[in-house]
mmJSON file of the N, C-alpha and C atoms, coordinates in Angstrom:
{"data_MODEL":{"atom_site":{
"group_PDB":["ATOM","ATOM","ATOM","ATOM","ATOM","ATOM","ATOM","ATOM","ATOM","ATOM","ATOM","ATOM","ATOM","ATOM","ATOM","ATOM","ATOM","ATOM","ATOM","ATOM","ATOM","ATOM","ATOM","ATOM","ATOM","ATOM","ATOM","ATOM","ATOM","ATOM","ATOM","ATOM","ATOM","ATOM","ATOM","ATOM","ATOM","ATOM","ATOM","ATOM","ATOM","ATOM","ATOM","ATOM","ATOM","ATOM","ATOM","ATOM","ATOM","ATOM","ATOM","ATOM","ATOM","ATOM","ATOM","ATOM","ATOM","ATOM","ATOM","ATOM","ATOM","ATOM","ATOM","ATOM","ATOM","ATOM","ATOM","ATOM","ATOM","ATOM","ATOM","ATOM","ATOM","ATOM","ATOM","ATOM","ATOM","ATOM","ATOM","ATOM","ATOM","ATOM","ATOM","ATOM","ATOM","ATOM","ATOM","ATOM","ATOM","ATOM","ATOM","ATOM","ATOM","ATOM","ATOM","ATOM","ATOM","ATOM","ATOM","ATOM","ATOM","ATOM","ATOM","ATOM","ATOM","ATOM","ATOM","ATOM","ATOM","ATOM","ATOM","ATOM","ATOM","ATOM","ATOM","ATOM","ATOM","ATOM","ATOM","ATOM","ATOM","ATOM","ATOM","ATOM","ATOM","ATOM","ATOM","ATOM","ATOM","ATOM","ATOM","ATOM","ATOM","ATOM","ATOM","ATOM","ATOM","ATOM","ATOM","ATOM","ATOM","ATOM","ATOM","ATOM","ATOM","ATOM","ATOM","ATOM","ATOM","ATOM","ATOM","ATOM","ATOM","ATOM","ATOM","ATOM","ATOM","ATOM","ATOM","ATOM","ATOM","ATOM","ATOM","ATOM","ATOM","ATOM","ATOM","ATOM","ATOM","ATOM","ATOM","ATOM","ATOM","ATOM","ATOM","ATOM","ATOM","ATOM","ATOM","ATOM","ATOM","ATOM","ATOM","ATOM","ATOM","ATOM","ATOM","ATOM","ATOM","ATOM","ATOM","ATOM","ATOM","ATOM","ATOM","ATOM","ATOM","ATOM","ATOM","ATOM","ATOM","ATOM","ATOM","ATOM","ATOM","ATOM","ATOM","ATOM","ATOM","ATOM","ATOM","ATOM","ATOM","ATOM","ATOM","ATOM","ATOM","ATOM","ATOM"],
"id":[1,2,3,4,5,6,7,8,9,10,11,12,13,14,15,16,17,18,19,20,21,22,23,24,25,26,27,28,29,30,31,32,33,34,35,36,37,38,39,40,41,42,43,44,45,46,47,48,49,50,51,52,53,54,55,56,57,58,59,60,61,62,63,64,65,66,67,68,69,70,71,72,73,74,75,76,77,78,79,80,81,82,83,84,85,86,87,88,89,90,91,92,93,94,95,96,97,98,99,100,101,102,103,104,105,106,107,108,109,110,111,112,113,114,115,116,117,118,119,120,121,122,123,124,125,126,127,128,129,130,131,132,133,134,135,136,137,138,139,140,141,142,143,144,145,146,147,148,149,150,151,152,153,154,155,156,157,158,159,160,161,162,163,164,165,166,167,168,169,170,171,172,173,174,175,176,177,178,179,180,181,182,183,184,185,186,187,188,189,190,191,192,193,194,195,196,197,198,199,200,201,202,203,204,205,206,207,208,209,210,211,212,213,214,215,216,217,218,219],
"type_symbol":["N","C","C","N","C","C","N","C","C","N","C","C","N","C","C","N","C","C","N","C","C","N","C","C","N","C","C","N","C","C","N","C","C","N","C","C","N","C","C","N","C","C","N","C","C","N","C","C","N","C","C","N","C","C","N","C","C","N","C","C","N","C","C","N","C","C","N","C","C","N","C","C","N","C","C","N","C","C","N","C","C","N","C","C","N","C","C","N","C","C","N","C","C","N","C","C","N","C","C","N","C","C","N","C","C","N","C","C","N","C","C","N","C","C","N","C","C","N","C","C","N","C","C","N","C","C","N","C","C","N","C","C","N","C","C","N","C","C","N","C","C","N","C","C","N","C","C","N","C","C","N","C","C","N","C","C","N","C","C","N","C","C","N","C","C","N","C","C","N","C","C","N","C","C","N","C","C","N","C","C","N","C","C","N","C","C","N","C","C","N","C","C","N","C","C","N","C","C","N","C","C","N","C","C","N","C","C","N","C","C","N","C","C","N","C","C","N","C","C"],
"label_atom_id":["N","CA","C","N","CA","C","N","CA","C","N","CA","C","N","CA","C","N","CA","C","N","CA","C","N","CA","C","N","CA","C","N","CA","C","N","CA","C","N","CA","C","N","CA","C","N","CA","C","N","CA","C","N","CA","C","N","CA","C","N","CA","C","N","CA","C","N","CA","C","N","CA","C","N","CA","C","N","CA","C","N","CA","C","N","CA","C","N","CA","C","N","CA","C","N","CA","C","N","CA","C","N","CA","C","N","CA","C","N","CA","C","N","CA","C","N","CA","C","N","CA","C","N","CA","C","N","CA","C","N","CA","C","N","CA","C","N","CA","C","N","CA","C","N","CA","C","N","CA","C","N","CA","C","N","CA","C","N","CA","C","N","CA","C","N","CA","C","N","CA","C","N","CA","C","N","CA","C","N","CA","C","N","CA","C","N","CA","C","N","CA","C","N","CA","C","N","CA","C","N","CA","C","N","CA","C","N","CA","C","N","CA","C","N","CA","C","N","CA","C","N","CA","C","N","CA","C","N","CA","C","N","CA","C","N","CA","C","N","CA","C","N","CA","C","N","CA","C","N","CA","C","N","CA","C"],
"label_alt_id":[null,null,null,null,null,null,null,null,null,null,null,null,null,null,null,null,null,null,null,null,null,null,null,null,null,null,null,null,null,null,null,null,null,null,null,null,null,null,null,null,null,null,null,null,null,null,null,null,null,null,null,null,null,null,null,null,null,null,null,null,null,null,null,null,null,null,null,null,null,null,null,null,null,null,null,null,null,null,null,null,null,null,null,null,null,null,null,null,null,null,null,null,null,null,null,null,null,null,null,null,null,null,null,null,null,null,null,null,null,null,null,null,null,null,null,null,null,null,null,null,null,null,null,null,null,null,null,null,null,null,null,null,null,null,null,null,null,null,null,null,null,null,null,null,null,null,null,null,null,null,null,null,null,null,null,null,null,null,null,null,null,null,null,null,null,null,null,null,null,null,null,null,null,null,null,null,null,null,null,null,null,null,null,null,null,null,null,null,null,null,null,null,null,null,null,null,null,null,null,null,null,null,null,null,null,null,null,null,null,null,null,null,null,null,null,null,null,null,null],
"label_comp_id":["UNK","UNK","UNK","UNK","UNK","UNK","UNK","UNK","UNK","UNK","UNK","UNK","UNK","UNK","UNK","UNK","UNK","UNK","UNK","UNK","UNK","UNK","UNK","UNK","UNK","UNK","UNK","UNK","UNK","UNK","UNK","UNK","UNK","UNK","UNK","UNK","UNK","UNK","UNK","UNK","UNK","UNK","UNK","UNK","UNK","UNK","UNK","UNK","UNK","UNK","UNK","UNK","UNK","UNK","UNK","UNK","UNK","UNK","UNK","UNK","UNK","UNK","UNK","UNK","UNK","UNK","UNK","UNK","UNK","UNK","UNK","UNK","UNK","UNK","UNK","UNK","UNK","UNK","UNK","UNK","UNK","UNK","UNK","UNK","UNK","UNK","UNK","UNK","UNK","UNK","UNK","UNK","UNK","UNK","UNK","UNK","UNK","UNK","UNK","UNK","UNK","UNK","UNK","UNK","UNK","UNK","UNK","UNK","UNK","UNK","UNK","UNK","UNK","UNK","UNK","UNK","UNK","UNK","UNK","UNK","UNK","UNK","UNK","UNK","UNK","UNK","UNK","UNK","UNK","UNK","UNK","UNK","UNK","UNK","UNK","UNK","UNK","UNK","UNK","UNK","UNK","UNK","UNK","UNK","UNK","UNK","UNK","UNK","UNK","UNK","UNK","UNK","UNK","UNK","UNK","UNK","UNK","UNK","UNK","UNK","UNK","UNK","UNK","UNK","UNK","UNK","UNK","UNK","UNK","UNK","UNK","UNK","UNK","UNK","UNK","UNK","UNK","UNK","UNK","UNK","UNK","UNK","UNK","UNK","UNK","UNK","UNK","UNK","UNK","UNK","UNK","UNK","UNK","UNK","UNK","UNK","UNK","UNK","UNK","UNK","UNK","UNK","UNK","UNK","UNK","UNK","UNK","UNK","UNK","UNK","UNK","UNK","UNK","UNK","UNK","UNK","UNK","UNK","UNK"],
"label_asym_id":["A","A","A","A","A","A","A","A","A","A","A","A","A","A","A","A","A","A","A","A","A","A","A","A","A","A","A","A","A","A","A","A","A","A","A","A","A","A","A","A","A","A","A","A","A","A","A","A","A","A","A","A","A","A","A","A","A","A","A","A","A","A","A","A","A","A","A","A","A","A","A","A","A","A","A","A","A","A","A","A","A","A","A","A","A","A","A","A","A","A","A","A","A","A","A","A","A","A","A","A","A","A","A","A","A","A","A","A","A","A","A","A","A","A","A","A","A","A","A","A","A","A","A","A","A","A","A","A","A","A","A","A","A","A","A","A","A","A","A","A","A","A","A","A","A","A","A","A","A","A","A","A","A","A","A","A","A","A","A","A","A","A","A","A","A","A","A","A","A","A","A","A","A","A","A","A","A","A","A","A","A","A","A","A","A","A","A","A","A","A","A","A","A","A","A","A","A","A","A","A","A","A","A","A","A","A","A","A","A","A","A","A","A","A","A","A","A","A","A"],
"label_entity_id":["1","1","1","1","1","1","1","1","1","1","1","1","1","1","1","1","1","1","1","1","1","1","1","1","1","1","1","1","1","1","1","1","1","1","1","1","1","1","1","1","1","1","1","1","1","1","1","1","1","1","1","1","1","1","1","1","1","1","1","1","1","1","1","1","1","1","1","1","1","1","1","1","1","1","1","1","1","1","1","1","1","1","1","1","1","1","1","1","1","1","1","1","1","1","1","1","1","1","1","1","1","1","1","1","1","1","1","1","1","1","1","1","1","1","1","1","1","1","1","1","1","1","1","1","1","1","1","1","1","1","1","1","1","1","1","1","1","1","1","1","1","1","1","1","1","1","1","1","1","1","1","1","1","1","1","1","1","1","1","1","1","1","1","1","1","1","1","1","1","1","1","1","1","1","1","1","1","1","1","1","1","1","1","1","1","1","1","1","1","1","1","1","1","1","1","1","1","1","1","1","1","1","1","1","1","1","1","1","1","1","1","1","1","1","1","1","1","1","1"],
"label_seq_id":[1,1,1,2,2,2,3,3,3,4,4,4,5,5,5,6,6,6,7,7,7,8,8,8,9,9,9,10,10,10,11,11,11,12,12,12,13,13,13,14,14,14,15,15,15,16,16,16,17,17,17,18,18,18,19,19,19,20,20,20,21,21,21,22,22,22,23,23,23,24,24,24,25,25,25,26,26,26,27,27,27,28,28,28,29,29,29,30,30,30,31,31,31,32,32,32,33,33,33,34,34,34,35,35,35,36,36,36,37,37,37,38,38,38,39,39,39,40,40,40,41,41,41,42,42,42,43,43,43,44,44,44,45,45,45,46,46,46,47,47,47,48,48,48,49,49,49,50,50,50,51,51,51,52,52,52,53,53,53,54,54,54,55,55,55,56,56,56,57,57,57,58,58,58,59,59,59,60,60,60,61,61,61,62,62,62,63,63,63,64,64,64,65,65,65,66,66,66,67,67,67,68,68,68,69,69,69,70,70,70,71,71,71,72,72,72,73,73,73],
"pdbx_PDB_ins_code":[null,null,null,null,null,null,null,null,null,null,null,null,null,null,null,null,null,null,null,null,null,null,null,null,null,null,null,null,null,null,null,null,null,null,null,null,null,null,null,null,null,null,null,null,null,null,null,null,null,null,null,null,null,null,null,null,null,null,null,null,null,null,null,null,null,null,null,null,null,null,null,null,null,null,null,null,null,null,null,null,null,null,null,null,null,null,null,null,null,null,null,null,null,null,null,null,null,null,null,null,null,null,null,null,null,null,null,null,null,null,null,null,null,null,null,null,null,null,null,null,null,null,null,null,null,null,null,null,null,null,null,null,null,null,null,null,null,null,null,null,null,null,null,null,null,null,null,null,null,null,null,null,null,null,null,null,null,null,null,null,null,null,null,null,null,null,null,null,null,null,null,null,null,null,null,null,null,null,null,null,null,null,null,null,null,null,null,null,null,null,null,null,null,null,null,null,null,null,null,null,null,null,null,null,null,null,null,null,null,null,null,null,null,null,null,null,null,null,null],
"Cartn_x":[134.719,135.246,136.003,137.098,137.899,137.214,137.18,136.572,137.647,137.202,138.115,138.331,139.482,139.795,139.64,139.193,139.083,140.331,141.046,142.262,142.145,141.952,141.779,140.642,139.599,138.449,138.539,139.661,139.826,139.674,138.996,138.874,140.089,140.783,141.978,141.798,142.393,142.307,143.149,142.845,143.6,145.073,145.43,146.822,147.664,147.051,147.736,148.87,148.599,149.613,150.782,150.532,151.682,152.522,151.887,152.653,153.531,153.016,153.835,155.023,154.794,155.89,156.931,156.487,157.418,158.164,157.494,158.143,159.233,158.967,159.993,161.197,160.931,162.03,162.801,162.076,162.712,163.635,163.171,164.028,165.311,165.222,166.417,167.358,166.798,167.623,168.263,167.486,168.02,169.143,168.983,170.016,171.313,171.185,172.37,173.036,172.217,172.787,173.487,172.924,173.556,174.849,174.834,176.013,177.204,176.943,178.024,178.28,177.531,177.762,177.364,176.363,175.952,175.155,174.629,173.849,174.714,175.998,176.858,177.032,176.708,176.819,175.539,174.523,173.235,173.067,172.487,172.267,171.123,170.028,168.872,168.512,169.018,168.753,167.264,166.504,165.072,164.349,164.701,164.088,164.467,165.691,166.102,165.31,165.059,164.252,162.832,162.24,160.886,160.865,161.87,161.939,162.145,162.994,163.251,161.994,161.305,160.069,159.016,158.884,157.91,158.216,159.48,159.859,159.645,159.925,159.689,158.203,157.366,155.924,155.411,155.914,155.52,155.917,157.129,157.587,156.747,156.393,155.55,154.183,153.612,152.303,152.353,153.418,153.558,153.728,154.592,154.854,153.664,152.825,151.652,150.488,150.608,149.554,148.475,148.679,147.685,147.654,148.778,148.863,149.157,148.586,148.928,150.346,151.046,152.404,152.341,153.381,153.419,153.46,152.941,152.972,151.769,150.871,149.674,148.518,147.839,146.688,145.433],
"Cartn_y":[80.601,81.89,82.501,83.183,83.813,85.079,85.245,86.428,87.467,88.7,89.769,89.778,90.264,90.358,91.802,91.986,93.321,93.602,94.639,95.029,96.502,96.79,98.153,98.877,98.147,98.736,98.778,98.353,98.345,96.909,96.728,95.404,95.155,94.065,93.727,92.357,92.15,90.833,89.818,88.529,87.501,87.435,87.948,87.908,89.018,89.888,91.039,90.626,89.71,89.302,88.557,87.575,86.923,87.886,88.875,89.847,90.689,91.077,91.834,91.022,89.742,88.876,88.725,88.49,88.361,89.667,90.795,92.087,92.317,91.95,92.074,91.18,89.948,89.042,89.588,90.145,90.698,91.862,92.735,93.852,93.348,92.299,91.725,91.127,90.37,89.765,90.846,91.873,92.953,93.703,93.894,94.579,93.764,92.456,91.587,91.589,91.513,91.523,92.847,93.949,95.252,95.373,94.867,94.95,94.209,93.039,92.244,92.563,93.498,93.905,92.872,92.084,91.031,91.56,92.76,93.324,93.651,93.842,94.171,92.986,91.771,90.595,90.322,91.115,90.893,91.849,91.326,92.137,93.114,92.641,93.468,93.299,94.133,93.989,94.089,94.877,95.016,93.7,93.024,91.728,90.701,90.778,89.878,90.167,91.442,91.802,91.251,91.369,90.845,89.331,88.662,87.208,86.779,87.475,87.13,87.339,88.458,88.708,87.656,87.289,86.279,84.94,84.546,83.287,83.326,84.46,84.58,84.519,85.174,85.116,83.692,83.005,81.613,80.749,80.958,80.171,80.453,81.709,82.051,81.394,81.416,80.802,79.288,78.654,77.205,76.843,77.568,77.249,77.551,78.498,78.811,77.857,77.061,76.122,76.699,77.902,78.543,77.926,77.366,76.7,75.219,74.349,72.934,72.689,71.822,71.468,70.603,70.656,69.889,68.384,67.637,66.19,65.573,66.368,65.825,65.817,64.697,64.61,64.285],
"Cartn_z":[80.274,79.884,81.065,80.751,81.79,82.281,83.579,84.166,84.45,84.582,84.935,86.442,86.859,88.272,88.714,89.931,90.487,91.322,90.972,91.672,92.021,93.31,93.806,93.081,92.764,92.107,90.6,90.027,88.578,88.084,86.974,86.376,85.487,85.744,84.977,84.339,83.184,82.553,83.322,83.171,83.901,83.512,82.358,81.912,82.547,83.321,83.909,84.843,85.747,86.732,86.066,85.185,84.533,83.694,83.063,82.28,83.207,84.365,85.313,85.822,86.118,86.577,85.48,84.241,83.123,82.879,83.067,82.879,83.926,85.166,86.205,85.908,85.479,85.106,83.908,82.946,81.749,82.097,82.999,83.4,84.043,84.826,85.431,84.397,83.448,82.395,81.542,81.219,80.383,81.102,82.394,83.171,83.195,83.357,83.351,81.98,80.919,79.569,79.266,79.726,79.513,80.32,81.525,82.393,81.784,81.217,80.635,79.167,78.592,77.205,76.178,76.478,75.547,74.361,74.475,73.371,72.154,72.344,71.204,70.26,70.723,69.875,69.076,69.297,68.646,67.471,66.388,65.208,65.44,66.033,66.341,67.822,68.687,70.12,70.464,69.721,70.006,69.742,68.666,68.378,69.442,69.922,71.001,72.268,72.559,73.726,73.613,72.448,72.239,72.411,71.869,71.987,73.438,74.164,75.57,76.398,76.186,76.938,76.615,75.352,74.953,75.609,75.629,76.262,77.775,78.391,79.832,80.16,79.338,79.553,79.367,78.356,78.129,79.332,79.853,80.997,82.238,82.464,83.615,83.482,82.284,82.077,82.232,81.75,81.906,83.378,84.086,85.494,86.392,86.005,86.815,86.537,85.498,85.159,84.283,83.768,82.91,81.521,81.091,79.789,80.02,79.206,79.349,78.857,79.547,79.143,77.895,77.1,75.859,76.101,75.144,75.232,75.913,76.41,77.057,76.066,75.985,75.077,75.835],
"occupancy":[1.0,1.0,1.0,1.0,1.0,1.0,1.0,1.0,1.0,1.0,1.0,1.0,1.0,1.0,1.0,1.0,1.0,1.0,1.0,1.0,1.0,1.0,1.0,1.0,1.0,1.0,1.0,1.0,1.0,1.0,1.0,1.0,1.0,1.0,1.0,1.0,1.0,1.0,1.0,1.0,1.0,1.0,1.0,1.0,1.0,1.0,1.0,1.0,1.0,1.0,1.0,1.0,1.0,1.0,1.0,1.0,1.0,1.0,1.0,1.0,1.0,1.0,1.0,1.0,1.0,1.0,1.0,1.0,1.0,1.0,1.0,1.0,1.0,1.0,1.0,1.0,1.0,1.0,1.0,1.0,1.0,1.0,1.0,1.0,1.0,1.0,1.0,1.0,1.0,1.0,1.0,1.0,1.0,1.0,1.0,1.0,1.0,1.0,1.0,1.0,1.0,1.0,1.0,1.0,1.0,1.0,1.0,1.0,1.0,1.0,1.0,1.0,1.0,1.0,1.0,1.0,1.0,1.0,1.0,1.0,1.0,1.0,1.0,1.0,1.0,1.0,1.0,1.0,1.0,1.0,1.0,1.0,1.0,1.0,1.0,1.0,1.0,1.0,1.0,1.0,1.0,1.0,1.0,1.0,1.0,1.0,1.0,1.0,1.0,1.0,1.0,1.0,1.0,1.0,1.0,1.0,1.0,1.0,1.0,1.0,1.0,1.0,1.0,1.0,1.0,1.0,1.0,1.0,1.0,1.0,1.0,1.0,1.0,1.0,1.0,1.0,1.0,1.0,1.0,1.0,1.0,1.0,1.0,1.0,1.0,1.0,1.0,1.0,1.0,1.0,1.0,1.0,1.0,1.0,1.0,1.0,1.0,1.0,1.0,1.0,1.0,1.0,1.0,1.0,1.0,1.0,1.0,1.0,1.0,1.0,1.0,1.0,1.0,1.0,1.0,1.0,1.0,1.0,1.0],
"B_iso_or_equiv":[0.0,0.0,0.0,0.0,0.0,0.0,0.0,0.0,0.0,0.0,0.0,0.0,0.0,0.0,0.0,0.0,0.0,0.0,0.0,0.0,0.0,0.0,0.0,0.0,0.0,0.0,0.0,0.0,0.0,0.0,0.0,0.0,0.0,0.0,0.0,0.0,0.0,0.0,0.0,0.0,0.0,0.0,0.0,0.0,0.0,0.0,0.0,0.0,0.0,0.0,0.0,0.0,0.0,0.0,0.0,0.0,0.0,0.0,0.0,0.0,0.0,0.0,0.0,0.0,0.0,0.0,0.0,0.0,0.0,0.0,0.0,0.0,0.0,0.0,0.0,0.0,0.0,0.0,0.0,0.0,0.0,0.0,0.0,0.0,0.0,0.0,0.0,0.0,0.0,0.0,0.0,0.0,0.0,0.0,0.0,0.0,0.0,0.0,0.0,0.0,0.0,0.0,0.0,0.0,0.0,0.0,0.0,0.0,0.0,0.0,0.0,0.0,0.0,0.0,0.0,0.0,0.0,0.0,0.0,0.0,0.0,0.0,0.0,0.0,0.0,0.0,0.0,0.0,0.0,0.0,0.0,0.0,0.0,0.0,0.0,0.0,0.0,0.0,0.0,0.0,0.0,0.0,0.0,0.0,0.0,0.0,0.0,0.0,0.0,0.0,0.0,0.0,0.0,0.0,0.0,0.0,0.0,0.0,0.0,0.0,0.0,0.0,0.0,0.0,0.0,0.0,0.0,0.0,0.0,0.0,0.0,0.0,0.0,0.0,0.0,0.0,0.0,0.0,0.0,0.0,0.0,0.0,0.0,0.0,0.0,0.0,0.0,0.0,0.0,0.0,0.0,0.0,0.0,0.0,0.0,0.0,0.0,0.0,0.0,0.0,0.0,0.0,0.0,0.0,0.0,0.0,0.0,0.0,0.0,0.0,0.0,0.0,0.0,0.0,0.0,0.0,0.0,0.0,0.0],
"pdbx_formal_charge":[null,null,null,null,null,null,null,null,null,null,null,null,null,null,null,null,null,null,null,null,null,null,null,null,null,null,null,null,null,null,null,null,null,null,null,null,null,null,null,null,null,null,null,null,null,null,null,null,null,null,null,null,null,null,null,null,null,null,null,null,null,null,null,null,null,null,null,null,null,null,null,null,null,null,null,null,null,null,null,null,null,null,null,null,null,null,null,null,null,null,null,null,null,null,null,null,null,null,null,null,null,null,null,null,null,null,null,null,null,null,null,null,null,null,null,null,null,null,null,null,null,null,null,null,null,null,null,null,null,null,null,null,null,null,null,null,null,null,null,null,null,null,null,null,null,null,null,null,null,null,null,null,null,null,null,null,null,null,null,null,null,null,null,null,null,null,null,null,null,null,null,null,null,null,null,null,null,null,null,null,null,null,null,null,null,null,null,null,null,null,null,null,null,null,null,null,null,null,null,null,null,null,null,null,null,null,null,null,null,null,null,null,null,null,null,null,null,null,null],
"auth_seq_id":[1,1,1,2,2,2,3,3,3,4,4,4,5,5,5,6,6,6,7,7,7,8,8,8,9,9,9,10,10,10,11,11,11,12,12,12,13,13,13,14,14,14,15,15,15,16,16,16,17,17,17,18,18,18,19,19,19,20,20,20,21,21,21,22,22,22,23,23,23,24,24,24,25,25,25,26,26,26,27,27,27,28,28,28,29,29,29,30,30,30,31,31,31,32,32,32,33,33,33,34,34,34,35,35,35,36,36,36,37,37,37,38,38,38,39,39,39,40,40,40,41,41,41,42,42,42,43,43,43,44,44,44,45,45,45,46,46,46,47,47,47,48,48,48,49,49,49,50,50,50,51,51,51,52,52,52,53,53,53,54,54,54,55,55,55,56,56,56,57,57,57,58,58,58,59,59,59,60,60,60,61,61,61,62,62,62,63,63,63,64,64,64,65,65,65,66,66,66,67,67,67,68,68,68,69,69,69,70,70,70,71,71,71,72,72,72,73,73,73],
"auth_comp_id":["UNK","UNK","UNK","UNK","UNK","UNK","UNK","UNK","UNK","UNK","UNK","UNK","UNK","UNK","UNK","UNK","UNK","UNK","UNK","UNK","UNK","UNK","UNK","UNK","UNK","UNK","UNK","UNK","UNK","UNK","UNK","UNK","UNK","UNK","UNK","UNK","UNK","UNK","UNK","UNK","UNK","UNK","UNK","UNK","UNK","UNK","UNK","UNK","UNK","UNK","UNK","UNK","UNK","UNK","UNK","UNK","UNK","UNK","UNK","UNK","UNK","UNK","UNK","UNK","UNK","UNK","UNK","UNK","UNK","UNK","UNK","UNK","UNK","UNK","UNK","UNK","UNK","UNK","UNK","UNK","UNK","UNK","UNK","UNK","UNK","UNK","UNK","UNK","UNK","UNK","UNK","UNK","UNK","UNK","UNK","UNK","UNK","UNK","UNK","UNK","UNK","UNK","UNK","UNK","UNK","UNK","UNK","UNK","UNK","UNK","UNK","UNK","UNK","UNK","UNK","UNK","UNK","UNK","UNK","UNK","UNK","UNK","UNK","UNK","UNK","UNK","UNK","UNK","UNK","UNK","UNK","UNK","UNK","UNK","UNK","UNK","UNK","UNK","UNK","UNK","UNK","UNK","UNK","UNK","UNK","UNK","UNK","UNK","UNK","UNK","UNK","UNK","UNK","UNK","UNK","UNK","UNK","UNK","UNK","UNK","UNK","UNK","UNK","UNK","UNK","UNK","UNK","UNK","UNK","UNK","UNK","UNK","UNK","UNK","UNK","UNK","UNK","UNK","UNK","UNK","UNK","UNK","UNK","UNK","UNK","UNK","UNK","UNK","UNK","UNK","UNK","UNK","UNK","UNK","UNK","UNK","UNK","UNK","UNK","UNK","UNK","UNK","UNK","UNK","UNK","UNK","UNK","UNK","UNK","UNK","UNK","UNK","UNK","UNK","UNK","UNK","UNK","UNK","UNK"],
"auth_asym_id":["A","A","A","A","A","A","A","A","A","A","A","A","A","A","A","A","A","A","A","A","A","A","A","A","A","A","A","A","A","A","A","A","A","A","A","A","A","A","A","A","A","A","A","A","A","A","A","A","A","A","A","A","A","A","A","A","A","A","A","A","A","A","A","A","A","A","A","A","A","A","A","A","A","A","A","A","A","A","A","A","A","A","A","A","A","A","A","A","A","A","A","A","A","A","A","A","A","A","A","A","A","A","A","A","A","A","A","A","A","A","A","A","A","A","A","A","A","A","A","A","A","A","A","A","A","A","A","A","A","A","A","A","A","A","A","A","A","A","A","A","A","A","A","A","A","A","A","A","A","A","A","A","A","A","A","A","A","A","A","A","A","A","A","A","A","A","A","A","A","A","A","A","A","A","A","A","A","A","A","A","A","A","A","A","A","A","A","A","A","A","A","A","A","A","A","A","A","A","A","A","A","A","A","A","A","A","A","A","A","A","A","A","A","A","A","A","A","A","A"],
"auth_atom_id":["N","CA","C","N","CA","C","N","CA","C","N","CA","C","N","CA","C","N","CA","C","N","CA","C","N","CA","C","N","CA","C","N","CA","C","N","CA","C","N","CA","C","N","CA","C","N","CA","C","N","CA","C","N","CA","C","N","CA","C","N","CA","C","N","CA","C","N","CA","C","N","CA","C","N","CA","C","N","CA","C","N","CA","C","N","CA","C","N","CA","C","N","CA","C","N","CA","C","N","CA","C","N","CA","C","N","CA","C","N","CA","C","N","CA","C","N","CA","C","N","CA","C","N","CA","C","N","CA","C","N","CA","C","N","CA","C","N","CA","C","N","CA","C","N","CA","C","N","CA","C","N","CA","C","N","CA","C","N","CA","C","N","CA","C","N","CA","C","N","CA","C","N","CA","C","N","CA","C","N","CA","C","N","CA","C","N","CA","C","N","CA","C","N","CA","C","N","CA","C","N","CA","C","N","CA","C","N","CA","C","N","CA","C","N","CA","C","N","CA","C","N","CA","C","N","CA","C","N","CA","C","N","CA","C","N","CA","C","N","CA","C","N","CA","C","N","CA","C","N","CA","C","N","CA","C"],
"pdbx_PDB_model_num":[1,1,1,1,1,1,1,1,1,1,1,1,1,1,1,1,1,1,1,1,1,1,1,1,1,1,1,1,1,1,1,1,1,1,1,1,1,1,1,1,1,1,1,1,1,1,1,1,1,1,1,1,1,1,1,1,1,1,1,1,1,1,1,1,1,1,1,1,1,1,1,1,1,1,1,1,1,1,1,1,1,1,1,1,1,1,1,1,1,1,1,1,1,1,1,1,1,1,1,1,1,1,1,1,1,1,1,1,1,1,1,1,1,1,1,1,1,1,1,1,1,1,1,1,1,1,1,1,1,1,1,1,1,1,1,1,1,1,1,1,1,1,1,1,1,1,1,1,1,1,1,1,1,1,1,1,1,1,1,1,1,1,1,1,1,1,1,1,1,1,1,1,1,1,1,1,1,1,1,1,1,1,1,1,1,1,1,1,1,1,1,1,1,1,1,1,1,1,1,1,1,1,1,1,1,1,1,1,1,1,1,1,1,1,1,1,1,1,1]
}}}
């Protein structure tokens, strides 16, 4: 079972750090997309934001080794 982490006296879930890393990456991607006007090509920009954040969180979890990579049995 996953244990909670103590951060400055507060108990945080183990997913806290990967979510923060993904959030920082997401803010950067969103800033670049806004700068180049890529949101005007999207039908639902909010759904695209959710999808981008989900993919970034998945990538952070895979690269950190928290999730098993595909194809391993």
